[in-house]
mmCIF file as Biopython writes it, N, C-alpha, C and O atoms, coordinates in Angstrom:
data_model
#
loop_
_atom_site.group_PDB
_atom_site.id
_atom_site.type_symbol
_atom_site.label_atom_id
_atom_site.label_alt_id
_atom_site.label_comp_id
_atom_site.label_asym_id
_atom_site.label_entity_id
_atom_site.label_seq_id
_atom_site.pdbx_PDB_ins_code
_atom_site.Cartn_x
_atom_site.Cartn_y
_atom_site.Cartn_z
_atom_site.occupancy
_atom_site.B_iso_or_equiv
_atom_site.auth_seq_id
_atom_site.auth_asym_id
_atom_site.pdbx_PDB_model_num
ATOM 1   N N  . MET A ? 1  ? 95.647  107.362 105.665 1.0 0.0 1  A 1 
ATOM 2   C CA . MET A ? 1  ? 94.049  107.515 105.072 1.0 0.0 1  A 1 
ATOM 3   C C  . MET A ? 1  ? 93.646  107.212 103.687 1.0 0.0 1  A 1 
ATOM 4   O O  . MET A ? 1  ? 93.977  108.040 102.838 1.0 0.0 1  A 1 
ATOM 5   N N  . ASP A ? 2  ? 93.121  106.379 103.387 1.0 0.0 2  A 1 
ATOM 6   C CA . ASP A ? 2  ? 92.469  106.262 101.844 1.0 0.0 2  A 1 
ATOM 7   C C  . ASP A ? 2  ? 91.609  106.974 101.685 1.0 0.0 2  A 1 
ATOM 8   O O  . ASP A ? 2  ? 91.293  107.765 102.574 1.0 0.0 2  A 1 
ATOM 9   N N  . LEU A ? 3  ? 90.892  106.914 100.378 1.0 0.0 3  A 1 
ATOM 10  C CA . LEU A ? 3  ? 89.649  107.500 100.149 1.0 0.0 3  A 1 
ATOM 11  C C  . LEU A ? 3  ? 88.433  106.806 100.568 1.0 0.0 3  A 1 
ATOM 12  O O  . LEU A ? 3  ? 87.433  107.494 100.769 1.0 0.0 3  A 1 
ATOM 13  N N  . GLN A ? 4  ? 88.368  105.327 100.755 1.0 0.0 4  A 1 
ATOM 14  C CA . GLN A ? 4  ? 87.445  104.624 101.457 1.0 0.0 4  A 1 
ATOM 15  C C  . GLN A ? 4  ? 87.184  104.911 102.943 1.0 0.0 4  A 1 
ATOM 16  O O  . GLN A ? 4  ? 86.199  104.580 103.603 1.0 0.0 4  A 1 
ATOM 17  N N  . GLN A ? 5  ? 88.133  105.510 103.282 1.0 0.0 5  A 1 
ATOM 18  C CA . GLN A ? 5  ? 88.068  105.546 104.792 1.0 0.0 5  A 1 
ATOM 19  C C  . GLN A ? 5  ? 87.501  106.835 105.397 1.0 0.0 5  A 1 
ATOM 20  O O  . GLN A ? 5  ? 87.046  107.100 106.510 1.0 0.0 5  A 1 
ATOM 21  N N  . LEU A ? 6  ? 87.677  107.515 104.322 1.0 0.0 6  A 1 
ATOM 22  C CA . LEU A ? 6  ? 86.834  109.002 104.519 1.0 0.0 6  A 1 
ATOM 23  C C  . LEU A ? 6  ? 85.258  108.669 104.372 1.0 0.0 6  A 1 
ATOM 24  O O  . LEU A ? 6  ? 84.563  109.219 105.227 1.0 0.0 6  A 1 
ATOM 25  N N  . HIS A ? 7  ? 84.668  107.971 103.559 1.0 0.0 7  A 1 
ATOM 26  C CA . HIS A ? 7  ? 83.261  107.757 103.453 1.0 0.0 7  A 1 
ATOM 27  C C  . HIS A ? 7  ? 82.730  108.890 103.029 1.0 0.0 7  A 1 
ATOM 28  O O  . HIS A ? 7  ? 82.054  109.587 103.785 1.0 0.0 7  A 1 
ATOM 29  N N  . PRO A ? 8  ? 82.975  109.229 101.718 1.0 0.0 8  A 1 
ATOM 30  C CA . PRO A ? 8  ? 82.548  110.342 100.802 1.0 0.0 8  A 1 
ATOM 31  C C  . PRO A ? 8  ? 81.505  109.895 100.377 1.0 0.0 8  A 1 
ATOM 32  O O  . PRO A ? 8  ? 81.281  108.739 100.021 1.0 0.0 8  A 1 
ATOM 33  N N  . GLN A ? 9  ? 80.585  111.071 100.394 1.0 0.0 9  A 1 
ATOM 34  C CA . GLN A ? 9  ? 79.254  111.209 99.360  1.0 0.0 9  A 1 
ATOM 35  C C  . GLN A ? 9  ? 79.525  112.187 98.376  1.0 0.0 9  A 1 
ATOM 36  O O  . GLN A ? 9  ? 80.134  113.180 98.773  1.0 0.0 9  A 1 
ATOM 37  N N  . TYR A ? 10 ? 79.173  112.123 97.042  1.0 0.0 10 A 1 
ATOM 38  C CA . TYR A ? 10 ? 79.367  113.063 96.226  1.0 0.0 10 A 1 
ATOM 39  C C  . TYR A ? 10 ? 77.849  113.690 95.859  1.0 0.0 10 A 1 
ATOM 40  O O  . TYR A ? 10 ? 76.767  113.103 95.866  1.0 0.0 10 A 1 
ATOM 41  N N  . ILE A ? 11 ? 78.166  115.149 95.522  1.0 0.0 11 A 1 
ATOM 42  C CA . ILE A ? 11 ? 77.182  115.899 94.858  1.0 0.0 11 A 1 
ATOM 43  C C  . ILE A ? 11 ? 77.229  115.817 93.382  1.0 0.0 11 A 1 
ATOM 44  O O  . ILE A ? 11 ? 78.414  115.933 93.068  1.0 0.0 11 A 1 
ATOM 45  N N  . THR A ? 12 ? 76.475  115.667 92.303  1.0 0.0 12 A 1 
ATOM 46  C CA . THR A ? 12 ? 76.711  115.643 90.850  1.0 0.0 12 A 1 
ATOM 47  C C  . THR A ? 12 ? 76.137  117.128 90.516  1.0 0.0 12 A 1 
ATOM 48  O O  . THR A ? 12 ? 75.718  117.956 91.325  1.0 0.0 12 A 1 
ATOM 49  N N  . ASN A ? 13 ? 76.228  117.229 89.192  1.0 0.0 13 A 1 
ATOM 50  C CA . ASN A ? 13 ? 75.375  118.326 88.528  1.0 0.0 13 A 1 
ATOM 51  C C  . ASN A ? 13 ? 74.634  117.358 87.455  1.0 0.0 13 A 1 
ATOM 52  O O  . ASN A ? 13 ? 74.982  116.179 87.404  1.0 0.0 13 A 1 
ATOM 53  N N  . GLU A ? 14 ? 73.584  117.862 86.573  1.0 0.0 14 A 1 
ATOM 54  C CA . GLU A ? 14 ? 72.930  117.218 85.642  1.0 0.0 14 A 1 
ATOM 55  C C  . GLU A ? 14 ? 73.428  115.970 84.721  1.0 0.0 14 A 1 
ATOM 56  O O  . GLU A ? 14 ? 72.872  114.921 84.394  1.0 0.0 14 A 1 
ATOM 57  N N  . GLN A ? 15 ? 74.867  116.592 84.406  1.0 0.0 15 A 1 
ATOM 58  C CA . GLN A ? 15 ? 75.681  115.745 83.769  1.0 0.0 15 A 1 
ATOM 59  C C  . GLN A ? 15 ? 76.595  114.792 84.224  1.0 0.0 15 A 1 
ATOM 60  O O  . GLN A ? 15 ? 77.547  114.407 83.546  1.0 0.0 15 A 1 
ATOM 61  N N  . GLY A ? 16 ? 76.330  114.389 85.375  1.0 0.0 16 A 1 
ATOM 62  C CA . GLY A ? 16 ? 76.443  113.274 86.382  1.0 0.0 16 A 1 
ATOM 63  C C  . GLY A ? 16 ? 78.284  113.617 86.990  1.0 0.0 16 A 1 
ATOM 64  O O  . GLY A ? 16 ? 79.028  112.764 87.472  1.0 0.0 16 A 1 
ATOM 65  N N  . ASP A ? 17 ? 78.602  115.027 86.773  1.0 0.0 17 A 1 
ATOM 66  C CA . ASP A ? 17 ? 80.041  115.090 87.325  1.0 0.0 17 A 1 
ATOM 67  C C  . ASP A ? 17 ? 80.154  115.874 88.498  1.0 0.0 17 A 1 
ATOM 68  O O  . ASP A ? 17 ? 79.563  116.933 88.709  1.0 0.0 17 A 1 
ATOM 69  N N  . LYS A ? 18 ? 81.042  115.224 89.339  1.0 0.0 18 A 1 
ATOM 70  C CA . LYS A ? 18 ? 80.954  115.522 91.088  1.0 0.0 18 A 1 
ATOM 71  C C  . LYS A ? 18 ? 81.525  117.020 90.823  1.0 0.0 18 A 1 
ATOM 72  O O  . LYS A ? 18 ? 82.287  117.485 89.976  1.0 0.0 18 A 1 
ATOM 73  N N  . THR A ? 19 ? 80.789  117.591 91.968  1.0 0.0 19 A 1 
ATOM 74  C CA . THR A ? 19 ? 80.808  119.042 92.232  1.0 0.0 19 A 1 
ATOM 75  C C  . THR A ? 19 ? 80.984  119.542 93.577  1.0 0.0 19 A 1 
ATOM 76  O O  . THR A ? 19 ? 81.167  120.704 93.941  1.0 0.0 19 A 1 
ATOM 77  N N  . ALA A ? 20 ? 80.885  118.292 94.378  1.0 0.0 20 A 1 
ATOM 78  C CA . ALA A ? 20 ? 81.022  118.826 96.085  1.0 0.0 20 A 1 
ATOM 79  C C  . ALA A ? 20 ? 81.022  117.239 96.726  1.0 0.0 20 A 1 
ATOM 80  O O  . ALA A ? 20 ? 80.504  116.234 96.239  1.0 0.0 20 A 1 
ATOM 81  N N  . VAL A ? 21 ? 81.692  117.364 97.829  1.0 0.0 21 A 1 
ATOM 82  C CA . VAL A ? 21 ? 81.988  116.114 98.597  1.0 0.0 21 A 1 
ATOM 83  C C  . VAL A ? 21 ? 81.228  116.396 100.011 1.0 0.0 21 A 1 
ATOM 84  O O  . VAL A ? 21 ? 81.227  117.471 100.611 1.0 0.0 21 A 1 
ATOM 85  N N  . ILE A ? 22 ? 80.728  115.467 100.318 1.0 0.0 22 A 1 
ATOM 86  C CA . ILE A ? 22 ? 79.844  115.270 101.721 1.0 0.0 22 A 1 
ATOM 87  C C  . ILE A ? 22 ? 80.896  114.470 102.460 1.0 0.0 22 A 1 
ATOM 88  O O  . ILE A ? 22 ? 81.244  113.373 102.025 1.0 0.0 22 A 1 
ATOM 89  N N  . LEU A ? 23 ? 81.498  115.071 103.749 1.0 0.0 23 A 1 
ATOM 90  C CA . LEU A ? 23 ? 82.254  114.036 104.414 1.0 0.0 23 A 1 
ATOM 91  C C  . LEU A ? 23 ? 81.639  113.882 105.882 1.0 0.0 23 A 1 
ATOM 92  O O  . LEU A ? 23 ? 81.083  114.907 106.276 1.0 0.0 23 A 1 
ATOM 93  N N  . PRO A ? 24 ? 81.628  112.635 106.906 1.0 0.0 24 A 1 
ATOM 94  C CA . PRO A ? 24 ? 81.143  112.827 108.258 1.0 0.0 24 A 1 
ATOM 95  C C  . PRO A ? 24 ? 81.891  114.082 108.622 1.0 0.0 24 A 1 
ATOM 96  O O  . PRO A ? 24 ? 82.782  114.563 107.922 1.0 0.0 24 A 1 
ATOM 97  N N  . ILE A ? 25 ? 81.397  114.667 109.963 1.0 0.0 25 A 1 
ATOM 98  C CA . ILE A ? 25 ? 81.804  116.049 110.558 1.0 0.0 25 A 1 
ATOM 99  C C  . ILE A ? 25 ? 83.130  115.652 111.201 1.0 0.0 25 A 1 
ATOM 100 O O  . ILE A ? 25 ? 84.073  116.438 111.110 1.0 0.0 25 A 1 
ATOM 101 N N  . GLY A ? 26 ? 83.257  114.638 111.762 1.0 0.0 26 A 1 
ATOM 102 C CA . GLY A ? 26 ? 84.657  114.144 112.239 1.0 0.0 26 A 1 
ATOM 103 C C  . GLY A ? 26 ? 85.718  114.157 111.716 1.0 0.0 26 A 1 
ATOM 104 O O  . GLY A ? 26 ? 86.773  114.648 112.119 1.0 0.0 26 A 1 
ATOM 105 N N  . THR A ? 27 ? 85.410  113.421 110.459 1.0 0.0 27 A 1 
ATOM 106 C CA . THR A ? 27 ? 86.515  113.230 109.435 1.0 0.0 27 A 1 
ATOM 107 C C  . THR A ? 27 ? 87.040  114.654 108.890 1.0 0.0 27 A 1 
ATOM 108 O O  . THR A ? 27 ? 88.229  114.957 108.794 1.0 0.0 27 A 1 
ATOM 109 N N  . PHE A ? 28 ? 85.951  115.471 108.550 1.0 0.0 28 A 1 
ATOM 110 C CA . PHE A ? 28 ? 86.386  116.547 108.489 1.0 0.0 28 A 1 
ATOM 111 C C  . PHE A ? 28 ? 87.055  117.351 109.195 1.0 0.0 28 A 1 
ATOM 112 O O  . PHE A ? 28 ? 88.042  117.945 108.763 1.0 0.0 28 A 1 
ATOM 113 N N  . GLU A ? 29 ? 86.535  117.486 110.541 1.0 0.0 29 A 1 
ATOM 114 C CA . GLU A ? 29 ? 87.542  118.005 111.641 1.0 0.0 29 A 1 
ATOM 115 C C  . GLU A ? 29 ? 89.035  117.738 111.499 1.0 0.0 29 A 1 
ATOM 116 O O  . GLU A ? 29 ? 90.031  118.453 111.382 1.0 0.0 29 A 1 
ATOM 117 N N  . GLU A ? 30 ? 88.753  116.171 111.568 1.0 0.0 30 A 1 
ATOM 118 C CA . GLU A ? 30 ? 90.213  115.562 111.719 1.0 0.0 30 A 1 
ATOM 119 C C  . GLU A ? 30 ? 91.158  115.921 110.412 1.0 0.0 30 A 1 
ATOM 120 O O  . GLU A ? 30 ? 92.376  116.050 110.542 1.0 0.0 30 A 1 
ATOM 121 N N  . LEU A ? 31 ? 90.672  116.030 109.489 1.0 0.0 31 A 1 
ATOM 122 C CA . LEU A ? 31 ? 91.414  116.864 108.043 1.0 0.0 31 A 1 
ATOM 123 C C  . LEU A ? 31 ? 91.812  117.954 108.303 1.0 0.0 31 A 1 
ATOM 124 O O  . LEU A ? 31 ? 92.946  118.256 107.931 1.0 0.0 31 A 1 
ATOM 125 N N  . LEU A ? 32 ? 90.998  118.911 109.038 1.0 0.0 32 A 1 
ATOM 126 C CA . LEU A ? 32 ? 91.201  120.484 109.373 1.0 0.0 32 A 1 
ATOM 127 C C  . LEU A ? 32 ? 92.424  120.573 110.520 1.0 0.0 32 A 1 
ATOM 128 O O  . LEU A ? 32 ? 93.109  121.588 110.645 1.0 0.0 32 A 1 
ATOM 129 N N  . GLU A ? 33 ? 92.567  119.604 111.178 1.0 0.0 33 A 1 
ATOM 130 C CA . GLU A ? 33 ? 93.321  119.434 112.154 1.0 0.0 33 A 1 
ATOM 131 C C  . GLU A ? 33 ? 95.033  119.144 111.197 1.0 0.0 33 A 1 
ATOM 132 O O  . GLU A ? 33 ? 95.976  119.931 111.274 1.0 0.0 33 A 1 
ATOM 133 N N  . ASP A ? 34 ? 95.036  118.216 110.604 1.0 0.0 34 A 1 
ATOM 134 C CA . ASP A ? 34 ? 96.065  117.695 109.860 1.0 0.0 34 A 1 
ATOM 135 C C  . ASP A ? 34 ? 96.280  119.018 109.362 1.0 0.0 34 A 1 
ATOM 136 O O  . ASP A ? 34 ? 97.219  119.583 109.922 1.0 0.0 34 A 1 
ATOM 137 N N  . MET A ? 35 ? 95.720  119.657 108.515 1.0 0.0 35 A 1 
ATOM 138 C CA . MET A ? 35 ? 96.040  120.977 107.924 1.0 0.0 35 A 1 
ATOM 139 C C  . MET A ? 35 ? 96.692  121.874 108.401 1.0 0.0 35 A 1 
ATOM 140 O O  . MET A ? 35 ? 97.653  122.399 107.839 1.0 0.0 35 A 1 
ATOM 141 N N  . VAL A ? 36 ? 96.180  122.221 109.698 1.0 0.0 36 A 1 
ATOM 142 C CA . VAL A ? 36 ? 96.780  123.166 110.789 1.0 0.0 36 A 1 
ATOM 143 C C  . VAL A ? 36 ? 97.974  122.717 111.193 1.0 0.0 36 A 1 
ATOM 144 O O  . VAL A ? 36 ? 98.813  123.542 111.556 1.0 0.0 36 A 1 
ATOM 145 N N  . ASP A ? 37 ? 98.236  121.482 111.204 1.0 0.0 37 A 1 
ATOM 146 C CA . ASP A ? 37 ? 99.582  120.589 111.706 1.0 0.0 37 A 1 
ATOM 147 C C  . ASP A ? 37 ? 100.485 120.826 110.759 1.0 0.0 37 A 1 
ATOM 148 O O  . ASP A ? 37 ? 101.596 121.305 110.983 1.0 0.0 37 A 1 
ATOM 149 N N  . LEU A ? 38 ? 100.034 120.487 109.603 1.0 0.0 38 A 1 
ATOM 150 C CA . LEU A ? 38 ? 100.891 120.638 108.386 1.0 0.0 38 A 1 
ATOM 151 C C  . LEU A ? 38 ? 101.866 122.146 108.077 1.0 0.0 38 A 1 
ATOM 152 O O  . LEU A ? 38 ? 103.061 122.313 107.833 1.0 0.0 38 A 1 
ATOM 153 N N  . ALA A ? 39 ? 100.593 123.176 108.241 1.0 0.0 39 A 1 
ATOM 154 C CA . ALA A ? 39 ? 100.960 124.558 107.977 1.0 0.0 39 A 1 
ATOM 155 C C  . ALA A ? 39 ? 102.120 124.804 109.340 1.0 0.0 39 A 1 
ATOM 156 O O  . ALA A ? 39 ? 103.133 125.433 109.034 1.0 0.0 39 A 1 
ATOM 157 N N  . ALA A ? 40 ? 102.017 124.410 110.562 1.0 0.0 40 A 1 
ATOM 158 C CA . ALA A ? 40 ? 102.903 124.670 111.437 1.0 0.0 40 A 1 
ATOM 159 C C  . ALA A ? 40 ? 104.269 123.919 111.140 1.0 0.0 40 A 1 
ATOM 160 O O  . ALA A ? 40 ? 105.292 124.389 111.638 1.0 0.0 40 A 1 
ATOM 161 N N  . VAL A ? 41 ? 104.334 122.896 110.439 1.0 0.0 41 A 1 
ATOM 162 C CA . VAL A ? 41 ? 105.560 122.287 110.125 1.0 0.0 41 A 1 
ATOM 163 C C  . VAL A ? 41 ? 106.011 122.855 109.130 1.0 0.0 41 A 1 
ATOM 164 O O  . VAL A ? 41 ? 107.213 122.672 108.940 1.0 0.0 41 A 1 
ATOM 165 N N  . VAL A ? 42 ? 105.322 123.671 108.206 1.0 0.0 42 A 1 
ATOM 166 C CA . VAL A ? 42 ? 106.095 124.476 106.966 1.0 0.0 42 A 1 
ATOM 167 C C  . VAL A ? 42 ? 106.646 125.829 107.533 1.0 0.0 42 A 1 
ATOM 168 O O  . VAL A ? 42 ? 107.577 126.509 107.101 1.0 0.0 42 A 1 
ATOM 169 N N  . ASP A ? 43 ? 105.830 126.044 108.609 1.0 0.0 43 A 1 
ATOM 170 C CA . ASP A ? 43 ? 106.226 127.623 109.128 1.0 0.0 43 A 1 
ATOM 171 C C  . ASP A ? 43 ? 107.252 127.414 109.868 1.0 0.0 43 A 1 
ATOM 172 O O  . ASP A ? 43 ? 108.073 128.331 109.835 1.0 0.0 43 A 1 
ATOM 173 N N  . ARG A ? 44 ? 107.574 126.293 110.710 1.0 0.0 44 A 1 
ATOM 174 C CA . ARG A ? 44 ? 109.042 125.784 111.621 1.0 0.0 44 A 1 
ATOM 175 C C  . ARG A ? 44 ? 110.051 125.301 110.909 1.0 0.0 44 A 1 
ATOM 176 O O  . ARG A ? 44 ? 111.156 125.109 111.416 1.0 0.0 44 A 1 
ATOM 177 N N  . ARG A ? 45 ? 109.751 125.026 109.531 1.0 0.0 45 A 1 
ATOM 178 C CA . ARG A ? 45 ? 110.688 124.040 109.199 1.0 0.0 45 A 1 
ATOM 179 C C  . ARG A ? 45 ? 112.408 124.875 108.976 1.0 0.0 45 A 1 
ATOM 180 O O  . ARG A ? 45 ? 113.425 124.213 108.771 1.0 0.0 45 A 1 
ATOM 181 N N  . ASP A ? 46 ? 112.391 126.153 109.060 1.0 0.0 46 A 1 
ATOM 182 C CA . ASP A ? 46 ? 113.879 126.582 108.859 1.0 0.0 46 A 1 
ATOM 183 C C  . ASP A ? 46 ? 114.079 127.142 110.695 1.0 0.0 46 A 1 
ATOM 184 O O  . ASP A ? 46 ? 114.785 128.094 111.026 1.0 0.0 46 A 1 
ATOM 185 N N  . GLU A ? 47 ? 113.502 126.525 111.384 1.0 0.0 47 A 1 
ATOM 186 C CA . GLU A ? 47 ? 113.826 127.143 112.826 1.0 0.0 47 A 1 
ATOM 187 C C  . GLU A ? 47 ? 114.975 125.973 113.236 1.0 0.0 47 A 1 
ATOM 188 O O  . GLU A ? 47 ? 115.098 124.922 112.607 1.0 0.0 47 A 1 
ATOM 189 N N  . PRO A ? 48 ? 115.747 126.331 114.342 1.0 0.0 48 A 1 
ATOM 190 C CA . PRO A ? 48 ? 116.919 125.549 114.301 1.0 0.0 48 A 1 
ATOM 191 C C  . PRO A ? 48 ? 116.380 124.456 115.516 1.0 0.0 48 A 1 
ATOM 192 O O  . PRO A ? 48 ? 115.605 124.761 116.423 1.0 0.0 48 A 1 
ATOM 193 N N  . THR A ? 49 ? 116.967 123.164 115.306 1.0 0.0 49 A 1 
ATOM 194 C CA . THR A ? 49 ? 116.352 122.309 116.346 1.0 0.0 49 A 1 
ATOM 195 C C  . THR A ? 49 ? 117.463 122.035 117.398 1.0 0.0 49 A 1 
ATOM 196 O O  . THR A ? 49 ? 118.633 122.358 117.189 1.0 0.0 49 A 1 
ATOM 197 N N  . ILE A ? 50 ? 117.001 121.359 118.663 1.0 0.0 50 A 1 
ATOM 198 C CA . ILE A ? 50 ? 117.708 121.240 119.933 1.0 0.0 50 A 1 
ATOM 199 C C  . ILE A ? 50 ? 117.396 119.802 119.910 1.0 0.0 50 A 1 
ATOM 200 O O  . ILE A ? 50 ? 116.491 119.174 119.361 1.0 0.0 50 A 1 
ATOM 201 N N  . SER A ? 51 ? 118.599 119.369 120.813 1.0 0.0 51 A 1 
ATOM 202 C CA . SER A ? 51 ? 118.387 117.812 121.165 1.0 0.0 51 A 1 
ATOM 203 C C  . SER A ? 51 ? 117.225 117.581 122.070 1.0 0.0 51 A 1 
ATOM 204 O O  . SER A ? 51 ? 116.423 118.473 122.347 1.0 0.0 51 A 1 
ATOM 205 N N  . HIS A ? 52 ? 117.147 116.260 122.563 1.0 0.0 52 A 1 
ATOM 206 C CA . HIS A ? 52 ? 115.750 116.040 123.468 1.0 0.0 52 A 1 
ATOM 207 C C  . HIS A ? 52 ? 116.499 116.282 125.043 1.0 0.0 52 A 1 
ATOM 208 O O  . HIS A ? 52 ? 115.842 116.636 126.022 1.0 0.0 52 A 1 
ATOM 209 N N  . GLU A ? 53 ? 117.825 116.050 125.074 1.0 0.0 53 A 1 
ATOM 210 C CA . GLU A ? 53 ? 118.299 116.367 126.334 1.0 0.0 53 A 1 
ATOM 211 C C  . GLU A ? 53 ? 118.215 117.728 126.559 1.0 0.0 53 A 1 
ATOM 212 O O  . GLU A ? 53 ? 117.609 118.081 127.571 1.0 0.0 53 A 1 
ATOM 213 N N  . GLU A ? 54 ? 118.803 118.762 125.663 1.0 0.0 54 A 1 
ATOM 214 C CA . GLU A ? 54 ? 118.633 120.088 125.848 1.0 0.0 54 A 1 
ATOM 215 C C  . GLU A ? 54 ? 116.826 120.670 126.028 1.0 0.0 54 A 1 
ATOM 216 O O  . GLU A ? 54 ? 116.458 121.761 126.462 1.0 0.0 54 A 1 
ATOM 217 N N  . LEU A ? 55 ? 116.245 119.900 125.694 1.0 0.0 55 A 1 
ATOM 218 C CA . LEU A ? 55 ? 114.638 120.356 125.607 1.0 0.0 55 A 1 
ATOM 219 C C  . LEU A ? 55 ? 114.180 120.183 127.402 1.0 0.0 55 A 1 
ATOM 220 O O  . LEU A ? 55 ? 113.634 120.975 128.171 1.0 0.0 55 A 1 
ATOM 221 N N  . ILE A ? 56 ? 114.670 118.838 127.583 1.0 0.0 56 A 1 
ATOM 222 C CA . ILE A ? 56 ? 114.293 118.515 129.204 1.0 0.0 56 A 1 
ATOM 223 C C  . ILE A ? 56 ? 115.065 119.272 129.818 1.0 0.0 56 A 1 
ATOM 224 O O  . ILE A ? 56 ? 114.583 119.442 130.938 1.0 0.0 56 A 1 
ATOM 225 N N  . ALA A ? 57 ? 116.275 119.984 129.672 1.0 0.0 57 A 1 
ATOM 226 C CA . ALA A ? 57 ? 116.707 120.711 130.702 1.0 0.0 57 A 1 
ATOM 227 C C  . ALA A ? 57 ? 116.525 122.330 130.322 1.0 0.0 57 A 1 
ATOM 228 O O  . ALA A ? 57 ? 117.116 123.168 131.003 1.0 0.0 57 A 1 
ATOM 229 N N  . GLU A ? 58 ? 115.745 122.697 129.289 1.0 0.0 58 A 1 
ATOM 230 C CA . GLU A ? 58 ? 115.049 123.695 129.396 1.0 0.0 58 A 1 
ATOM 231 C C  . GLU A ? 58 ? 113.847 124.045 130.237 1.0 0.0 58 A 1 
ATOM 232 O O  . GLU A ? 58 ? 113.585 124.968 131.008 1.0 0.0 58 A 1 
ATOM 233 N N  . LEU A ? 59 ? 113.158 122.882 129.773 1.0 0.0 59 A 1 
ATOM 234 C CA . LEU A ? 59 ? 111.681 122.783 130.926 1.0 0.0 59 A 1 
ATOM 235 C C  . LEU A ? 59 ? 112.114 122.669 132.155 1.0 0.0 59 A 1 
ATOM 236 O O  . LEU A ? 59 ? 111.588 123.371 133.019 1.0 0.0 59 A 1 
ATOM 237 N N  . LYS A ? 60 ? 113.039 121.870 132.458 1.0 0.0 60 A 1 
ATOM 238 C CA . LYS A ? 60 ? 113.281 121.843 133.993 1.0 0.0 60 A 1 
ATOM 239 C C  . LYS A ? 60 ? 113.581 123.104 134.510 1.0 0.0 60 A 1 
ATOM 240 O O  . LYS A ? 60 ? 113.083 123.528 135.553 1.0 0.0 60 A 1 
ATOM 241 N N  . LEU A ? 61 ? 114.593 123.886 133.631 1.0 0.0 61 A 1 
ATOM 242 C CA . LEU A ? 61 ? 114.899 125.446 134.023 1.0 0.0 61 A 1 
ATOM 243 C C  . LEU A ? 61 ? 113.811 126.338 134.401 1.0 0.0 61 A 1 
ATOM 244 O O  . LEU A ? 61 ? 113.778 127.053 135.402 1.0 0.0 61 A 1 
ATOM 245 N N  . ASP A ? 62 ? 112.576 126.174 133.137 1.0 0.0 62 A 1 
ATOM 246 C CA . ASP A ? 62 ? 111.507 126.677 133.299 1.0 0.0 62 A 1 
ATOM 247 C C  . ASP A ? 62 ? 110.471 126.420 134.091 1.0 0.0 62 A 1 
ATOM 248 O O  . ASP A ? 62 ? 109.355 126.935 134.036 1.0 0.0 62 A 1 
ATOM 249 N N  . GLY A ? 63 ? 110.932 125.471 134.958 1.0 0.0 63 A 1 
ATOM 250 C CA . GLY A ? 63 ? 109.811 124.876 136.203 1.0 0.0 63 A 1 
ATOM 251 C C  . GLY A ? 63 ? 108.731 123.964 135.542 1.0 0.0 63 A 1 
ATOM 252 O O  . GLY A ? 63 ? 107.927 123.317 136.214 1.0 0.0 63 A 1 
ATOM 253 N N  . LEU A ? 64 ? 108.763 123.957 134.343 1.0 0.0 64 A 1 
ATOM 254 C CA . LEU A ? 64 ? 107.552 123.154 133.490 1.0 0.0 64 A 1 
ATOM 255 C C  . LEU A ? 64 ? 107.490 121.542 133.943 1.0 0.0 64 A 1 
ATOM 256 O O  . LEU A ? 64 ? 106.451 120.884 133.996 1.0 0.0 64 A 1 
ATOM 257 N N  . ILE A ? 65 ? 109.054 120.973 134.309 1.0 0.0 65 A 1 
ATOM 258 C CA . ILE A ? 65 ? 108.613 119.302 134.637 1.0 0.0 65 A 1 
ATOM 259 C C  . ILE A ? 65 ? 109.778 119.607 135.775 1.0 0.0 65 A 1 
ATOM 260 O O  . ILE A ? 65 ? 110.111 118.728 136.570 1.0 0.0 65 A 1 
#
């Protein structure tokens, strides 16, 4: 997503310097979700991984699929 897709509006001070940004609420909420997702990735980066087949087997054993 590039800056123009966000449709930002800016608040400026008397000198014309940008001091804040206004985004559509849906865009803001999407960005927050992305930040939460990225934080989860960072938190879990050192966790061991398993193969897709192992995951399916575990889900079947747990009765989830």
